C-alpha positions as CSV (number, residue, x, y, z in Angstrom):
1,M,60.4,-10.7,-32.1
2,T,59.3,-8.2,-29.4
3,V,60.0,-9.1,-25.8
4,A,57.0,-8.9,-23.5
5,T,57.3,-6.2,-20.8
6,L,57.3,-7.5,-17.3
7,P,54.3,-6.6,-15.2
8,G,54.8,-3.4,-13.2
9,L,57.6,-2.2,-15.6
10,E,55.3,-0.6,-18.2
11,P,56.3,2.9,-19.2
12,A,54.2,5.6,-17.6
13,P,51.7,7.1,-20.0
14,T,52.7,10.3,-21.6
15,P,50.5,13.1,-20.2
16,A,48.5,14.9,-22.9
17,A,49.9,18.3,-23.7
18,P,47.6,21.2,-22.8
19,P,45.9,22.8,-25.8
20,R,47.6,25.9,-27.2
21,P,46.3,29.1,-25.7
22,G,43.9,30.8,-28.1
23,S,43.3,27.6,-30.1
24,R,39.8,26.1,-30.7
25,A,40.5,23.2,-28.3
26,A,41.4,25.7,-25.6
27,R,38.2,27.7,-26.2
28,M,36.0,24.6,-26.2
29,A,37.5,23.5,-22.9
30,L,36.1,26.7,-21.2
31,P,32.7,26.3,-19.4
32,R,29.8,27.9,-21.2
33,S,28.2,30.8,-19.4
34,V,24.7,29.6,-20.3
35,D,25.3,26.2,-18.6
36,V,26.8,27.9,-15.6
37,L,23.7,30.2,-15.4
38,K,21.3,27.2,-15.5
39,E,23.5,25.3,-13.0
40,I,23.3,28.2,-10.5
41,A,19.6,28.6,-11.1
42,A,19.1,24.9,-10.3
43,E,21.3,25.3,-7.2
44,Y,19.1,28.2,-5.9
45,G,15.8,26.5,-6.9
46,V,15.0,29.0,-9.7
47,C,12.7,27.7,-12.5
48,V,14.8,27.5,-15.7
49,R,11.7,27.8,-18.0
50,P,9.5,30.4,-16.3
51,L,6.1,31.4,-17.5
52,A,5.9,35.1,-18.3
53,M,2.5,36.4,-17.1
54,R,1.3,40.0,-17.5
55,R,-0.6,41.3,-14.5
56,T,-2.8,44.4,-14.8
57,D,-4.1,46.3,-11.8
58,L,-7.8,46.9,-12.5
59,N,-7.8,50.0,-10.3
60,T,-4.7,51.8,-11.4
61,G,-4.1,50.3,-14.8
62,L,-0.5,49.5,-13.9
63,T,0.9,46.5,-15.9
64,E,3.9,44.4,-15.0
65,V,5.4,41.1,-16.2
66,I,5.8,38.5,-13.5
67,D,7.6,35.2,-14.0
68,L,5.8,32.2,-12.6
69,P,7.4,28.7,-12.2
70,C,6.4,26.2,-14.8
71,G,5.5,23.6,-12.2
72,A,6.9,20.7,-14.1
73,T,7.2,17.3,-12.3
74,R,9.9,15.8,-14.6
75,E,13.6,16.6,-14.3
76,D,14.0,16.5,-18.1
77,K,11.7,19.5,-18.3
78,C,12.7,21.6,-15.3
79,G,14.9,20.2,-12.5
80,P,14.2,22.8,-9.8
81,C,10.4,22.6,-10.2
82,A,10.5,18.8,-10.2
83,R,12.6,18.6,-7.1
84,K,10.3,21.1,-5.4
85,N,7.4,18.9,-6.2
86,R,9.3,15.9,-4.8
87,R,9.9,17.7,-1.5
88,L,6.3,18.6,-1.2
89,R,5.3,14.9,-1.7
90,Q,7.9,13.9,0.9
91,A,6.4,16.4,3.3
92,Q,2.9,15.1,2.6
93,I,4.0,11.5,3.2
94,R,5.9,12.4,6.3
95,E,3.0,14.3,7.8
96,G,0.4,11.6,7.4
97,W,2.4,8.4,8.0
98,H,2.7,8.1,11.7
99,R,-0.3,10.2,12.8
100,D,-2.0,9.4,16.1
101,D,-5.1,11.5,15.5
102,E,-7.6,11.8,12.7
103,P,-6.5,14.2,10.0
104,L,-10.0,15.6,9.2
105,P,-12.5,16.9,11.8
106,P,-16.1,15.8,11.6
107,P,-18.5,18.0,9.6
108,E,-20.1,21.0,11.4
109,P,-23.8,20.9,12.0
110,A,-26.0,22.5,9.4
111,T,-27.4,26.0,9.9
112,E,-31.1,26.9,9.9
113,E,-30.6,28.6,6.5
114,Q,-29.1,25.5,5.0
115,K,-31.9,23.3,6.4
116,A,-34.5,25.8,5.0
117,L,-33.0,25.5,1.5
118,V,-33.0,21.7,1.6
119,L,-36.6,21.8,2.7
120,L,-37.5,24.1,-0.2
121,R,-35.7,21.7,-2.5
122,G,-38.0,19.0,-1.2
123,H,-41.2,21.1,-1.9
124,L,-40.0,21.7,-5.4
125,E,-39.3,18.0,-6.0
126,F,-42.8,17.1,-4.7
127,S,-44.4,19.7,-7.1
128,R,-42.3,18.5,-10.0
129,D,-43.5,14.9,-9.4
130,E,-47.1,16.0,-9.4
131,A,-46.7,18.1,-12.6
132,S,-45.0,15.1,-14.3
133,R,-47.8,12.8,-13.3
134,A,-50.3,15.3,-14.8
135,S,-48.2,15.7,-18.0
136,Q,-47.9,19.4,-17.3
137,W,-44.6,19.7,-19.1
138,D,-44.5,23.5,-19.1
139,Q,-44.6,23.5,-15.3
140,V,-42.0,20.8,-15.2
141,D,-39.6,23.0,-17.2
142,D,-40.3,25.9,-14.8
143,L,-39.7,23.7,-11.8
144,D,-36.5,22.4,-13.2
145,E,-35.3,26.0,-13.5
146,A,-36.3,26.7,-10.0
147,I,-34.6,23.6,-8.7
148,R,-31.4,24.6,-10.5
149,E,-31.5,28.0,-8.8
150,V,-32.1,26.4,-5.4
151,E,-29.2,24.0,-6.0
152,E,-26.9,27.0,-6.7
153,A,-28.2,28.7,-3.5
154,I,-27.4,25.6,-1.5
155,T,-23.9,25.5,-2.8
156,A,-23.4,29.2,-2.1
157,E,-24.7,28.7,1.4
158,G,-21.8,26.3,2.1
159,L,-23.2,22.8,1.8
160,R,-20.8,20.3,0.3
161,G,-21.9,18.0,-2.6
162,R,-25.3,17.8,-4.4
163,V,-28.6,17.2,-2.6
164,A,-29.9,15.0,-5.4
165,P,-28.9,14.2,-8.9
166,P,-30.3,16.3,-11.7
167,H,-33.4,15.0,-13.6
168,S,-32.1,15.7,-17.1
169,T,-28.8,14.1,-18.2
170,G,-26.8,14.8,-21.3
171,D,-26.0,12.4,-24.1
172,D,-22.2,12.8,-23.7
173,D,-21.7,9.6,-21.9
174,Q,-24.0,7.5,-24.1
175,G,-23.2,5.9,-27.4
176,D,-25.2,6.3,-30.6
177,E,-27.0,3.0,-30.0
178,D,-26.7,2.8,-26.2
179,T,-30.0,2.7,-24.4
180,G,-28.5,4.2,-21.3
181,R,-29.1,1.1,-19.1
182,R,-26.4,0.1,-16.8
183,R,-24.9,-3.3,-17.5
184,K,-24.6,-5.5,-14.4
185,R,-22.0,-8.2,-13.9
186,S,-22.1,-11.0,-11.4
187,T,-20.4,-10.1,-8.1
188,R,-19.8,-13.7,-7.2
189,R,-16.2,-14.4,-6.4
190,R,-14.2,-16.6,-8.7
191,Q,-13.8,-20.2,-7.7
192,D,-10.0,-19.9,-8.0
193,A,-9.8,-17.0,-5.5
194,P,-9.9,-17.6,-1.7
195,D,-12.7,-16.0,0.3
196,L,-12.0,-13.1,2.6
197,P,-13.8,-12.2,5.9
198,R,-15.8,-9.0,5.7
199,R,-16.2,-6.7,8.6
200,K,-18.0,-3.4,9.1
201,V,-15.5,-0.7,8.5
202,E,-15.0,1.7,11.4
203,R,-14.7,5.4,11.0
204,R,-11.0,5.6,12.0
205,T,-7.8,5.9,10.1
206,V,-5.2,5.5,12.9
207,G,-3.6,2.2,13.7
208,R,-3.2,0.3,16.9
209,T,-1.1,1.5,19.9
210,Y,1.3,-0.9,21.6
211,T,2.6,-0.7,25.1
212,A,6.0,-2.0,26.0
213,P,6.7,-3.9,29.4
214,D,8.2,-0.7,30.8
215,G,5.0,1.2,30.0
216,T,6.2,3.0,26.9
217,A,3.5,3.5,24.3
218,Y,4.4,3.4,20.6
219,R,2.5,3.4,17.4
220,P,4.4,1.8,14.5
221,S,3.5,1.9,10.8
222,M,4.3,-0.3,7.8
223,W,6.0,-0.4,4.4
224,L,4.5,-2.6,1.7
225,T,5.5,-3.6,-1.8
226,L,3.1,-5.3,-4.3
227,T,4.2,-6.9,-7.6
228,L,2.6,-8.6,-10.5
229,D,2.8,-12.2,-11.5
230,S,5.6,-13.7,-13.6
231,Y,5.4,-13.8,-17.4
232,G,8.4,-16.1,-17.8
233,P,12.0,-16.5,-16.4
234,V,14.2,-13.5,-16.7
235,R,17.9,-12.7,-16.4
236,P,19.4,-10.4,-13.7
237,D,19.1,-7.5,-16.2
238,G,15.3,-8.0,-16.5
239,T,15.3,-9.5,-20.0
240,P,13.5,-12.8,-20.6
241,L,15.6,-16.0,-21.0
242,N,13.3,-17.0,-23.9
243,P,11.6,-14.0,-25.6
244,D,9.4,-16.4,-27.7
245,R,7.8,-17.9,-24.5
246,Y,7.6,-14.6,-22.6
247,D,3.9,-13.6,-22.3
248,Y,4.0,-10.1,-23.6
249,R,0.3,-9.9,-24.1
250,R,-0.5,-10.6,-20.5
251,A,2.2,-8.2,-19.4
252,A,0.7,-5.4,-21.5
253,W,-2.8,-6.0,-20.2
254,D,-1.6,-6.2,-16.6
255,A,0.3,-3.0,-16.9
256,V,-2.8,-1.2,-18.3
257,Y,-5.1,-2.4,-15.6
258,F,-2.7,-2.4,-12.7
259,P,-4.4,0.8,-11.1
260,R,-7.7,-1.1,-11.0
261,L,-6.1,-4.0,-9.2
262,L,-4.6,-1.6,-6.6
263,D,-8.0,0.0,-6.0
264,R,-9.5,-3.4,-5.4
265,F,-6.7,-4.4,-3.0
266,W,-7.3,-1.5,-0.7
267,Q,-11.1,-2.1,-0.9
268,N,-10.6,-5.7,0.1
269,L,-8.0,-4.8,2.8
270,R,-10.4,-2.3,4.5
271,R,-13.3,-4.8,4.5
272,C,-11.1,-7.5,5.9
273,E,-9.4,-5.4,8.6
274,G,-12.5,-3.4,9.5
275,W,-11.0,0.1,9.6
276,N,-10.2,2.7,7.0
277,V,-6.6,1.9,6.1
278,Q,-4.7,4.9,4.8
279,Y,-1.8,4.7,2.3
280,A,0.6,6.8,0.3
281,G,2.9,5.3,-2.3
282,C,4.2,5.3,-5.8
283,V,4.0,3.1,-8.9
284,E,7.3,2.3,-10.6
285,P,8.5,-0.3,-13.2
286,Q,10.7,-3.2,-12.2
287,R,13.8,-4.1,-14.1
288,R,11.7,-6.5,-16.1
289,L,9.5,-3.4,-17.0
290,A,6.4,-4.7,-15.1
291,P,4.8,-2.2,-12.7
292,H,5.0,-2.6,-9.0
293,A,3.9,-0.3,-6.1
294,H,5.5,0.8,-2.9
295,F,3.2,2.0,-0.1
296,A,3.6,3.6,3.3
297,I,0.7,2.3,5.5
298,R,-0.5,4.1,8.6
299,G,-0.8,1.6,11.4
300,T,0.1,-2.1,11.4
301,I,-1.5,-5.1,9.7
302,P,-0.4,-8.7,10.1
303,R,1.8,-9.9,7.3
304,D,-0.3,-13.0,6.8
305,V,-3.4,-10.8,6.3
306,L,-1.6,-8.7,3.6
307,R,-0.4,-11.8,1.8
308,T,-3.9,-13.4,2.0
309,V,-5.6,-10.2,0.7
310,A,-3.1,-9.9,-2.1
311,A,-3.7,-13.5,-3.2
312,A,-7.4,-13.1,-3.1
313,T,-7.5,-9.8,-5.0
314,Y,-8.2,-9.8,-8.7
315,H,-9.8,-7.5,-11.3
316,Q,-11.9,-8.9,-14.2
317,V,-12.0,-7.0,-17.5
318,W,-15.4,-7.7,-19.1
319,W,-14.8,-6.6,-22.6
320,P,-15.1,-8.2,-26.1
321,S,-12.7,-10.9,-26.9
322,V,-9.3,-10.0,-28.4
323,D,-8.0,-13.5,-28.9
324,A,-7.9,-13.1,-32.7
325,Q,-6.6,-9.9,-34.4
326,R,-8.6,-9.7,-37.6
327,Y,-6.8,-6.7,-39.1
328,T,-3.2,-5.5,-39.2
329,L,-1.6,-2.1,-39.6
330,D,-1.2,-2.8,-43.4
331,R,-4.8,-3.9,-43.8
332,L,-7.2,-1.7,-41.8
333,P,-11.0,-1.2,-41.8
334,A,-12.3,1.7,-43.8
335,W,-14.7,4.5,-42.8
336,N,-18.0,4.6,-44.7
337,E,-19.4,8.2,-44.8
338,Q,-22.9,7.1,-45.8
339,A,-23.3,4.5,-43.0
340,S,-21.2,6.5,-40.5
341,A,-19.5,3.3,-39.5
342,W,-16.3,1.4,-40.0
343,V,-16.6,-1.4,-42.6
344,D,-14.5,-4.4,-43.7
345,P,-12.0,-3.3,-46.5
346,D,-13.0,-6.4,-48.7
347,T,-16.7,-7.1,-48.1
348,H,-17.6,-3.5,-47.0
349,A,-19.8,-5.0,-44.3
350,P,-20.1,-2.9,-41.1
351,L,-18.1,-4.1,-38.2
352,T,-19.7,-5.1,-34.9
353,T,-20.8,-2.1,-32.9
354,W,-19.8,-1.7,-29.3
355,T,-23.3,-2.2,-28.0
356,E,-23.7,-5.4,-30.1
357,A,-20.4,-6.8,-28.7
358,L,-21.5,-6.1,-25.1
359,D,-24.9,-7.6,-25.7
360,A,-23.3,-10.8,-26.9
361,I,-21.4,-11.0,-23.7
362,D,-24.6,-10.5,-21.6
363,A,-26.5,-13.1,-23.7
364,D,-23.8,-15.8,-23.2
365,P,-24.2,-17.6,-19.8
366,D,-20.8,-19.1,-20.1
367,A,-19.0,-15.9,-21.0
368,E,-15.6,-15.3,-19.4
369,P,-13.8,-12.0,-18.8
370,V,-11.3,-11.1,-21.5
371,H,-8.6,-10.7,-18.9
372,V,-8.0,-11.2,-15.2
373,V,-5.3,-9.2,-13.4
374,R,-3.7,-10.7,-10.3
375,F,-0.8,-9.9,-8.0
376,G,2.3,-12.1,-7.8
377,S,3.4,-14.2,-4.9
378,Q,6.0,-11.6,-3.9
379,V,4.6,-9.4,-1.1
380,D,7.1,-7.5,1.0
381,A,5.9,-5.9,4.2
382,R,7.8,-4.7,7.2
383,G,7.3,-2.4,10.2
384,V,8.7,1.2,10.4
385,M,9.0,3.1,13.6
386,P,8.3,6.9,13.6
387,G,11.2,9.3,13.9
388,T,13.9,6.9,12.8
389,D,16.4,7.0,10.0
390,D,14.6,4.1,8.5
391,A,11.4,6.1,8.2
392,E,13.2,9.0,6.4
393,R,15.1,6.6,4.2
394,T,11.8,4.9,3.2
395,I,10.2,8.2,2.3
396,R,13.1,9.0,0.1
397,Y,12.8,5.6,-1.5
398,V,9.0,6.1,-2.3
399,T,9.7,9.4,-4.1
400,K,13.0,8.3,-5.7
401,Y,11.8,8.1,-9.2
402,I,8.8,10.5,-9.3
403,T,10.8,13.1,-11.2
404,K,11.6,10.7,-14.1
405,H,9.6,9.3,-16.9
406,T,8.6,5.6,-16.4
407,G,10.8,4.6,-19.3
408,D,13.8,6.5,-17.8
409,V,13.7,4.7,-14.4
410,H,15.9,1.9,-15.7
411,K,18.5,2.9,-18.2
412,I,18.8,0.8,-21.3
413,T,22.4,-0.4,-21.5
414,S,22.3,-3.3,-23.9
415,I,20.8,-4.4,-27.2
416,R,18.9,-7.2,-25.3
417,Q,17.2,-4.7,-23.0
418,R,16.3,-2.5,-25.9
419,A,14.7,-5.4,-27.7
420,H,12.8,-6.4,-24.6
421,L,11.4,-2.8,-24.4
422,D,10.5,-2.7,-28.1
423,R,8.6,-6.0,-27.8
424,L,6.6,-4.8,-24.8
425,W,5.9,-1.4,-26.5
426,Q,4.7,-3.1,-29.7
427,E,2.2,-5.2,-27.7
428,L,1.0,-2.1,-25.8
429,Q,0.4,-0.3,-29.2
430,I,-2.3,-2.8,-30.1
431,T,-3.8,-3.3,-26.6
432,P,-7.2,-1.5,-26.1
433,C,-7.0,1.0,-23.3
434,T,-10.6,2.2,-23.0
435,E,-14.0,1.6,-24.6
436,R,-13.3,4.4,-27.1
437,C,-9.8,3.2,-28.0
438,A,-9.1,3.0,-31.8
439,N,-7.4,-0.4,-31.3
440,W,-10.7,-2.1,-31.1
441,L,-10.9,-1.8,-34.9
442,L,-8.0,-4.2,-35.2
443,Y,-10.2,-6.9,-33.6
444,G,-13.3,-6.2,-35.8
445,I,-15.2,-4.1,-33.3
446,Q,-16.2,-0.5,-33.5
447,P,-15.3,1.4,-30.3
448,R,-17.9,3.5,-28.5
449,K,-18.7,6.7,-30.3
450,A,-16.7,5.6,-33.4
451,N,-15.7,8.4,-35.9
452,A,-13.6,8.8,-38.9
453,K,-10.6,10.3,-37.0
454,L,-9.7,7.0,-35.3
455,K,-6.3,5.6,-36.2
456,P,-5.9,1.9,-35.2
457,G,-2.5,1.3,-33.6
458,R,-1.9,5.0,-33.1
459,C,-4.2,5.7,-30.1
460,K,-3.1,8.8,-28.3
461,G,-3.7,7.3,-24.8
462,K,-0.7,7.6,-22.4
463,V,-0.6,3.8,-21.9
464,H,0.5,3.3,-25.5
465,Q,3.5,5.7,-25.3
466,R,7.0,4.4,-25.0
467,D,7.8,6.6,-22.0
468,T,5.0,5.2,-19.9
469,L,5.3,1.5,-20.4
470,G,1.6,1.0,-19.9
471,I,1.4,3.1,-16.7
472,G,-0.6,6.0,-18.1
473,G,-2.4,7.2,-14.9
474,R,-1.1,8.8,-11.7
475,R,2.0,7.3,-10.3
476,I,1.6,8.9,-6.9
477,L,-1.3,7.3,-5.1
478,I,-2.4,8.9,-1.8
479,S,-5.6,8.1,0.1
480,R,-8.0,11.0,0.9
481,D,-7.6,10.9,4.7
482,W,-3.9,10.6,4.6
483,S,-2.9,14.0,5.8
484,G,-6.2,15.9,5.2
485,K,-4.4,18.3,2.9
486,T,-3.7,18.7,-0.8
487,L,-0.4,19.8,-2.3
488,S,-1.8,23.4,-2.4
489,D,-2.3,23.2,1.4
490,H,1.2,22.0,1.9
491,K,2.6,24.8,-0.2
492,H,0.6,27.2,1.9
493,D,2.1,25.7,5.1
494,V,5.6,26.2,3.7
495,R,4.9,29.8,2.9
496,A,3.3,30.4,6.4
497,W,6.4,28.8,8.1
498,V,8.8,31.0,6.1
499,R,6.8,34.2,6.8
500,A,6.5,33.4,10.5
501,L,10.2,32.8,10.7
502,L,11.0,36.1,8.9
503,G,8.2,38.0,10.7
504,V,6.7,39.1,7.4
505,T,3.1,40.4,7.6
506,V,3.0,42.8,4.6
507,G,0.7,41.6,1.8
508,L,-1.3,39.2,3.9
509,D,-4.4,41.3,4.5
510,S,-6.2,39.9,1.4
511,V,-5.6,36.3,2.3
512,D,-7.3,34.3,5.0
513,D,-5.9,31.4,7.0
514,Q,-6.7,28.9,4.3
515,G,-5.1,30.9,1.5
516,A,-8.4,32.1,0.0
517,T,-8.8,35.6,-1.2
518,V,-11.3,37.6,0.9
519,E,-11.2,40.9,-1.1
520,P,-12.6,41.4,-4.6
521,V,-10.2,40.5,-7.4
522,R,-8.2,43.5,-8.5
523,H,-5.8,42.0,-11.0
524,A,-6.2,40.6,-14.5
525,W,-3.7,38.0,-15.7
526,E,-2.8,37.0,-19.2
527,L,0.0,35.0,-20.8
528,A,2.7,37.2,-22.3
529,R,4.4,36.3,-25.5
530,P,8.2,35.9,-25.6
531,D,8.5,38.5,-28.4
532,D,6.5,41.1,-26.5
533,P,8.5,44.4,-26.0
534,D,7.9,44.3,-22.2
535,V,9.2,40.8,-21.8
536,G,13.0,40.8,-21.3
537,P,15.4,38.1,-22.4
538,L,15.3,34.9,-20.5
539,A,18.9,35.3,-19.2
540,H,18.0,38.7,-17.6
541,R,15.0,37.2,-16.0
542,L,17.0,34.2,-14.6
543,L,19.7,36.4,-13.3
544,R,17.1,38.6,-11.6
545,A,15.4,35.6,-10.0
546,I,18.8,34.2,-8.8
547,G,19.6,37.5,-7.1
548,E,16.2,37.6,-5.4
549,R,16.5,34.0,-4.3
550,A,20.0,34.5,-3.0
551,R,18.8,37.4,-0.8
552,W,15.8,35.3,0.4
553,R,18.2,32.5,1.4
554,S,20.5,34.9,3.3
555,E,17.6,36.3,5.2
556,L,16.2,32.9,5.9
557,L,19.5,31.6,7.2
558,A,19.9,34.7,9.4
559,A,16.4,34.2,10.8
560,K,17.2,30.6,11.6
561,D,20.4,31.6,13.4
562,R,18.4,34.2,15.5
563,A,15.8,31.6,16.3
564,A,18.5,29.1,17.4
565,Q,20.2,31.8,19.6
566,L,16.8,32.6,21.2
567,S,16.2,28.9,21.8
568,D,19.6,28.5,23.5
569,T,19.1,31.6,25.6
570,A,15.7,30.2,26.7
571,T,17.2,26.9,27.6
572,K,20.0,28.4,29.7
573,T,17.7,30.8,31.6
574,G,14.6,29.8,33.5
575,T,11.2,31.3,33.2
576,N,12.0,33.8,36.0
577,G,15.2,35.1,34.2
578,T,17.7,33.1,36.3
579,T,20.1,30.7,34.8
580,G,19.2,27.0,34.7
581,E,22.4,25.9,36.5
582,G,21.0,26.6,39.9
583,L,17.8,24.7,39.3
C-alpha cells in the first residue's frame, strides 16, 4: 500500500529539458518571420492585405503601383484597418455627444439663377399638363426630355434634392401582378399599448443647460440601453433552462425586425419630447443571443419618459400568416416553366401569389399582424458629464465589439451554448426576411417577383447567416445631425490635423477645404493583379509600408514635442516677451 504524501511535501516537478539544438522541436520553437512581420505591421497600423492599384498619369503616361488599405471593419479580416475604423467611430461619437451648438448651419438662400431654373421647371410642368389633357403625346415626350435636362441643370447649379418626382416610373419595384397602388394600414394605436403625448418638434438638437447654485452652467448628456422581451428563463451563461419552452420563433422574428423597432422608438421619443433628439450607438447581442442596443444621447431626458416611450413603442409586421409551415426542406414546391410560378409538388396547383396573400389581409376586417415587436422591461439610462473618465469609458464601451462578427461577440465555451446557438440559427433559416425572401415558399406563398432561382431555406440574406444571428443590417446607428459629418469628413479632419502639425503644404493645391478635387482628373486607376510583373511580393510591400509608417511616426512625435515646447515657452513668457513670474 502506498502512503499518501503530506500536503506541502510533494516533490517539485521536474523541469522539462530544453530541446536539443538543431532538432525539429528547437526549430519549431523559434518565432516565424511571417508572423513577426504581420505583428509589426499591426503595431504600426499597416494594412496586412493591401489592395494593389495601378495609377496612370494621363499627361505623362507614367504608371506606378500604389497599395491602398483594404478598409475592412472586422479584425478577422484586417486588424489595423478595423481598429482604424473603430477610432474614427469613437471620434465621431466624441465630437457629437456633448455639443452645445447645432452641428449643421441653415441652408443658404437661393441664387437668382437657381430661382430662374425652378421657374422654368414650372413653365414646363404647366405645358406638359396642357399637352397631356389634349392627348398630344408627342409633345409630352419632348417636354419630358426638356424637364429632364432642366432637372440636371438644377442639380448642376447647386440645389439639393429633386424639385418634383419624375412622371414616368420603372417597373423594378412592382410585381408581375401588382397594380402599383399603395397599401394602407390603420395607424390607430393598439389597445394594449399606452398613449403618448405628441408635441410639435422644434428645430434644435442640443439639450437643456443647467445652472448650479454657484452659477456654474453645465450641459450633461445620457447613456441608454434598450433590450428585447424575455423568451423564457435562462441560465447565467445565456442558455435557456428549458429549451423546449423557449420561444425561438419569437426570438428570431424580434431579431430580424429589431432595427424597425429602434426607428419607431426614436420617432416616438422625438414626438413626445418635442425636439430633435440625436443619438449614436451600436447594436450587439446579449449573452442569450438576443440583440440589444447601447446609445449615447445628446442632452438629458427624464428616465420615466424613456421607460414610458419604450413601453409604448411597438412595430407591427403586416405580412401573410406563418403559423403553419406547409412544406419542409425534404418536400419543397416545384417551379413550373409553363406557368412561370411555383406549384405544389403533389397537386401541381399554383401557390398563392404575393398580391393575393396581401389582398386577403386587406379584405379581412379582423386581420391581425403576423408579428408584433416590443421592448422588454429592462431600460437602463444614466447621465454622463462631458470631459470625464466616465464619458471616455462609455465611448469605448459603445465601440467595444464593432470590429467583431455578431456571432463572435460571445465565445461558445460549452455544448449547451452551441446547442442554443444552433436552435436559434435553425429558426432564423426558415424565417422570412423580406417580401422577396425564398422562405415564403415554405408557407405556401410565392414571394414577390418569384423566379426559378429561389431556394427555400437557403436565402442569401444576412439575417439568415450564422455569424449575424438575425442582425443583418448596420450595427452602428448614428443620427444625421449628430456631428454633421460623415466618416470621410472625419478622415479629412485627421489628415488636416496631421498636415498642420507637420507643416506640410505640398500636394494640397488640387484639393479644397472640403477634400473635393478642384482640378481636372489627371490619373486613371485600375486594379492590379497579384501576378502582374510590376506588382512586387506582399512581404516587400509590407516592409516598405512599415518603414514609411515608422518615419511618419517619428516625424509626428518630433512635431508634437516641438509644439509642446512652444506651448511651454508661451506659458512662461507674456505677450510682451517678459517672463510670467513678474505678472
